[in-house]
C-alpha positions as CSV (number, residue, x, y, z in Angstrom):
1,M,43.5,-28.6,-29.0
2,K,45.7,-30.4,-26.5
3,L,48.3,-27.4,-25.8
4,T,45.0,-25.6,-24.7
5,M,43.7,-28.5,-22.9
6,N,47.4,-28.7,-20.8
7,F,48.0,-25.0,-20.8
8,K,44.4,-24.9,-18.9
9,K,45.5,-27.5,-16.7
10,I,48.8,-26.0,-15.7
11,F,47.0,-22.7,-15.2
12,T,44.7,-24.5,-12.7
13,S,47.4,-26.4,-10.8
14,A,49.7,-23.4,-10.8
15,F,46.5,-21.6,-9.2
16,I,45.8,-23.9,-6.6
17,L,49.9,-24.3,-5.7
18,S,49.9,-21.0,-5.2
19,S,46.5,-20.8,-3.1
20,L,47.8,-23.1,-0.4
21,C,50.5,-23.1,2.4
22,L,52.9,-25.2,1.0
23,S,56.3,-26.6,3.5
24,A,59.1,-25.2,1.6
25,N,63.0,-25.1,2.5
26,A,65.1,-22.3,2.4
27,I,68.1,-20.9,-0.1
28,S,71.2,-19.3,0.7
29,S,71.2,-15.5,-0.1
30,S,73.8,-15.7,-2.6
31,D,72.1,-18.8,-4.5
32,A,68.9,-16.4,-4.4
33,K,70.1,-13.4,-6.1
34,A,72.2,-15.3,-8.7
35,L,69.0,-16.9,-9.6
36,L,67.0,-13.7,-9.6
37,Q,69.6,-12.4,-11.4
38,K,69.7,-15.7,-14.2
39,A,65.6,-15.1,-14.5
40,E,66.0,-11.4,-15.5
41,D,68.7,-12.0,-17.7
42,T,66.8,-14.8,-19.5
43,T,64.1,-11.8,-20.6
44,A,66.5,-10.3,-22.6
45,F,68.8,-10.4,-25.4
46,Y,71.9,-7.6,-25.1
47,E,74.0,-9.3,-27.6
48,T,71.6,-9.0,-30.6
49,D,68.2,-7.5,-32.0
50,F,65.2,-9.6,-31.5
51,K,62.0,-10.4,-33.6
52,A,59.2,-12.3,-34.0
53,D,55.2,-12.6,-33.8
54,Y,52.7,-12.1,-31.5
55,E,49.4,-13.5,-31.5
56,V,47.5,-12.0,-28.6
57,V,44.0,-13.2,-28.0
58,Q,41.8,-11.5,-25.3
59,Q,39.2,-13.4,-23.6
60,K,36.1,-11.5,-21.8
61,P,33.8,-13.8,-20.0
62,G,30.2,-13.7,-21.8
63,E,31.7,-11.9,-24.5
64,G,33.4,-13.7,-26.7
65,R,36.9,-13.0,-27.5
66,S,39.3,-10.3,-30.1
67,V,42.4,-11.6,-31.7
68,T,45.3,-9.1,-32.4
69,N,48.3,-10.2,-34.3
70,A,51.9,-7.8,-34.4
71,T,55.1,-8.3,-35.3
72,I,57.5,-7.0,-32.4
73,Y,61.7,-6.2,-33.1
74,R,63.4,-5.4,-29.8
75,R,67.1,-4.2,-29.3
76,D,67.5,-4.9,-25.4
77,K,71.0,-3.0,-25.4
78,S,69.4,0.3,-26.1
79,L,66.2,-0.2,-24.0
80,K,64.5,0.1,-27.7
81,W,61.6,-1.8,-29.2
82,T,58.5,-1.2,-31.9
83,I,55.6,-3.3,-32.6
84,L,53.6,-3.1,-35.6
85,I,50.1,-4.0,-35.4
86,K,48.8,-6.5,-38.4
87,A,45.3,-7.4,-37.5
88,P,42.2,-7.1,-36.8
89,L,42.3,-4.7,-40.5
90,K,40.8,-2.2,-38.2
91,D,43.5,-1.8,-35.9
92,K,46.2,-2.3,-38.9
93,G,49.0,0.1,-39.2
94,K,48.9,1.2,-35.4
95,C,52.7,1.2,-33.8
96,Y,54.1,1.5,-30.2
97,L,57.8,2.6,-29.7
98,Q,59.8,2.8,-27.0
99,T,63.1,5.1,-27.8
100,D,64.8,7.8,-25.0
101,N,63.2,6.2,-22.0
102,S,59.6,7.1,-23.9
103,I,57.0,5.0,-25.4
104,W,54.9,6.7,-27.9
105,F,51.8,5.3,-29.9
106,Y,50.7,6.1,-33.4
107,D,47.7,6.3,-34.8
108,P,47.5,6.5,-38.6
109,A,43.5,7.7,-38.4
110,D,45.2,10.9,-37.2
111,K,48.6,10.9,-38.3
112,R,50.4,12.0,-34.9
113,F,52.2,10.1,-31.9
114,T,51.2,10.4,-28.5
115,F,52.7,9.5,-25.6
116,T,52.1,6.8,-23.3
117,S,52.9,4.4,-20.5
118,S,54.7,1.4,-19.6
119,K,51.4,0.5,-17.4
120,D,49.2,1.0,-19.8
121,K,47.2,-2.1,-21.5
122,F,48.2,-3.0,-24.9
123,Q,45.3,-3.1,-27.2
124,G,42.6,-3.6,-24.8
125,T,43.8,-6.5,-23.5
126,N,45.2,-7.6,-19.9
127,A,49.0,-7.3,-21.1
128,N,51.1,-4.1,-20.2
129,T,53.0,-3.0,-22.9
130,S,55.9,-3.6,-20.1
131,D,55.4,-7.2,-20.5
132,F,56.8,-7.6,-24.4
133,A,60.1,-6.2,-23.1
134,P,63.0,-7.3,-21.2
135,Q,61.7,-7.9,-17.0
136,L,63.7,-5.9,-14.6
137,Y,63.7,-8.4,-11.8
138,A,67.3,-8.0,-9.6
139,K,67.7,-4.5,-10.8
140,N,64.2,-2.9,-9.8
141,Y,63.3,-5.3,-6.8
142,D,64.6,-6.0,-3.5
143,I,64.1,-9.9,-2.1
144,D,61.8,-9.7,0.7
145,S,62.2,-14.0,0.6
146,A,62.6,-16.9,-1.4
147,E,62.0,-20.3,-1.0
148,E,62.4,-23.9,-2.4
149,V,58.7,-24.8,-4.1
150,K,57.2,-27.5,-6.2
151,L,55.1,-25.5,-8.9
152,G,53.2,-28.9,-10.9
153,K,56.4,-30.7,-12.1
154,F,59.0,-28.3,-11.6
155,D,61.3,-27.5,-8.7
156,C,61.5,-23.5,-8.1
157,V,62.6,-20.6,-6.2
158,L,59.6,-18.6,-5.0
159,F,60.3,-15.2,-4.7
160,T,58.8,-12.0,-3.0
161,L,60.2,-9.3,-4.5
162,K,59.4,-5.5,-3.6
163,A,59.8,-2.4,-5.4
164,N,62.9,-0.4,-4.9
165,S,62.8,1.8,-8.4
166,K,59.2,3.7,-8.6
167,N,59.8,2.9,-12.7
168,V,58.3,-0.5,-12.5
169,D,54.1,-1.3,-12.9
170,Y,54.0,-3.5,-9.3
171,P,55.3,-2.2,-6.4
172,T,55.1,-6.0,-5.2
173,I,55.7,-9.0,-7.1
174,K,55.9,-12.8,-6.6
175,L,58.3,-15.0,-8.9
176,W,58.4,-18.9,-9.3
177,V,61.9,-19.5,-11.0
178,T,62.8,-23.1,-12.0
179,K,66.3,-24.0,-10.2
180,D,67.9,-25.5,-13.1
181,D,67.2,-22.8,-15.7
182,G,66.5,-19.6,-14.3
183,L,62.7,-19.5,-16.4
184,T,59.8,-17.5,-15.0
185,R,57.1,-20.1,-14.6
186,M,54.5,-18.1,-12.7
187,K,54.1,-14.2,-11.5
188,E,51.6,-12.4,-9.5
189,D,51.0,-8.8,-9.2
190,Y,50.3,-7.0,-6.1
191,S,49.3,-3.5,-5.3
192,L,50.5,-1.4,-2.3
193,S,47.7,-2.8,-0.1
194,G,48.3,-6.5,-0.6
195,Q,46.0,-7.4,-3.6
196,K,46.4,-9.8,-5.7
197,L,46.0,-8.0,-9.7
198,R,47.6,-10.3,-12.3
199,T,48.5,-13.6,-12.4
200,T,50.7,-14.6,-15.1
201,I,52.0,-18.1,-16.6
202,I,54.6,-19.5,-18.8
203,P,54.6,-23.2,-18.8
204,S,56.8,-23.8,-21.7
205,Y,59.9,-22.2,-23.8
206,Q,61.1,-22.8,-26.7
207,K,65.3,-22.8,-27.4
208,I,66.5,-20.3,-30.1
209,N,70.0,-20.3,-31.2
210,G,72.1,-16.9,-31.5
211,A,74.8,-16.0,-33.0
212,G,78.3,-17.8,-31.8
213,G,75.8,-20.9,-30.6
214,K,74.5,-19.1,-27.7
215,V,71.2,-20.4,-26.6
216,Y,67.9,-18.0,-25.5
217,W,64.5,-19.4,-23.9
218,I,61.5,-17.4,-25.4
219,P,57.6,-18.2,-24.2
220,V,55.9,-20.1,-26.6
221,T,52.6,-19.0,-24.8
222,M,52.1,-16.8,-21.6
223,R,48.6,-16.5,-20.4
224,I,47.8,-13.4,-18.2
225,Q,44.7,-13.7,-15.7
226,D,43.4,-10.0,-14.5
227,N,42.3,-10.9,-10.7
228,L,40.2,-7.5,-10.7
229,K,38.1,-8.0,-14.1
230,G,35.2,-11.1,-14.1
231,K,32.1,-12.4,-14.0
232,K,30.0,-15.2,-12.4
233,I,29.2,-17.5,-15.7
234,S,26.8,-20.1,-15.0
235,G,27.6,-19.4,-11.1
236,K,31.4,-19.8,-11.8
237,M,33.4,-16.5,-11.4
238,E,35.6,-16.2,-14.9
239,Y,37.8,-13.8,-14.8
240,E,39.2,-11.9,-18.1
241,T,42.2,-13.1,-19.8
242,T,45.1,-12.9,-22.4
243,L,46.7,-15.4,-24.3
244,I,49.8,-14.7,-26.3
245,S,51.5,-16.8,-28.4
246,I,54.8,-16.5,-29.8
247,S,56.0,-17.9,-33.1
248,N,58.8,-17.2,-36.0
249,A,61.3,-15.9,-33.3
250,A,64.8,-14.9,-34.9
251,L,67.8,-13.4,-32.8
252,V,69.5,-11.2,-35.9
253,K,70.6,-7.2,-36.3
254,Q,67.9,-5.3,-37.6
255,D,67.9,-2.3,-39.2
256,D,68.6,0.8,-37.5
257,A,65.6,2.6,-38.8
258,I,63.1,0.5,-37.2
259,Y,63.6,1.9,-33.9
260,T,62.5,5.6,-35.2
261,K,59.3,7.6,-35.7
262,P,59.4,7.9,-39.4
263,Y,60.0,4.1,-39.6
264,L,56.5,3.9,-38.0
265,E,55.0,6.2,-40.2
266,L,56.0,4.9,-43.3
267,M,54.9,1.4,-42.5
268,A,51.3,2.6,-41.0
269,G,51.0,3.5,-44.5
270,N,51.7,0.2,-46.3
C-alpha cells in the first residue's frame, strides 16, 4: 500500500536524522515553553469526550503479525478512559478502565478486575496503556534543551525533557514538535541510564471538528518501535514494531456509564 511505503520512508528518514549531529538554531525559553504546552494540549480533549476505533498491529521479526481491534472512549477533563477490545475473537470482551487515578483490566474469562499500570504493555504489544491517553509533557517534564531542527520536510523544535514527576513511564524523552502547529512528529523514550528504549513516529494527522467549530488534530497512524526487542533477519537487525491506526473518530459527549466497572462487565458479555 502507498500509505505503508510512505510511512516506512518517513520512519527511516526520521531515524537517520535523529542519529546524526545536525546543526540547529536556538529557541528562546519562553517560546520553547509555549510550544511544549501546545504539544501537550494537542493530545487532549478537555472540552468534549472522544471516541474512535483503533487497529493495533504488532509485528515481531520472524514471527509474523497479530491484529487487535478496539474502541476507545476518553473523557480527558476527568482523566477517564475505557478500552473495549472487539477482536481477535479470543480477546473479545476484554476491557480496560482508568478512573480515580487507577487503571483496571477486566477479563470476562474469570469475571474479575485486576489492577494494572500505565507502564504496562497493551495486549502484549509495544504500546503502553498510557499511549492512549493525554501526554502531559509540560506538566510532568522540565525542558533540558530545545533547538530548532529539520525532521524530513518538517520544521521542528527538538526538546530533551527530564521528568519532574514519578508518575511517568520514562525519565527522559526527546520530542520533535512542528513549530507551526505544535504537533508531535517523533518521540524517543530513554531509561535513567540514557539507553534508548522506544521510538514513536506520527507522520500524519486527521482534522476533526468539535463543538463550536474548534479544530482538533488526531493521528492517522502511530508507529512504535521497541529498540530493545529484535533479531537479525538475513543479517539485518529488525525490531518489534506496533502500528496503531485510528478511524471513525468522534468528539461528542458519551454516557457517564461508559466509564464505570458495571458497563465493562455488561459489554464483556455481549
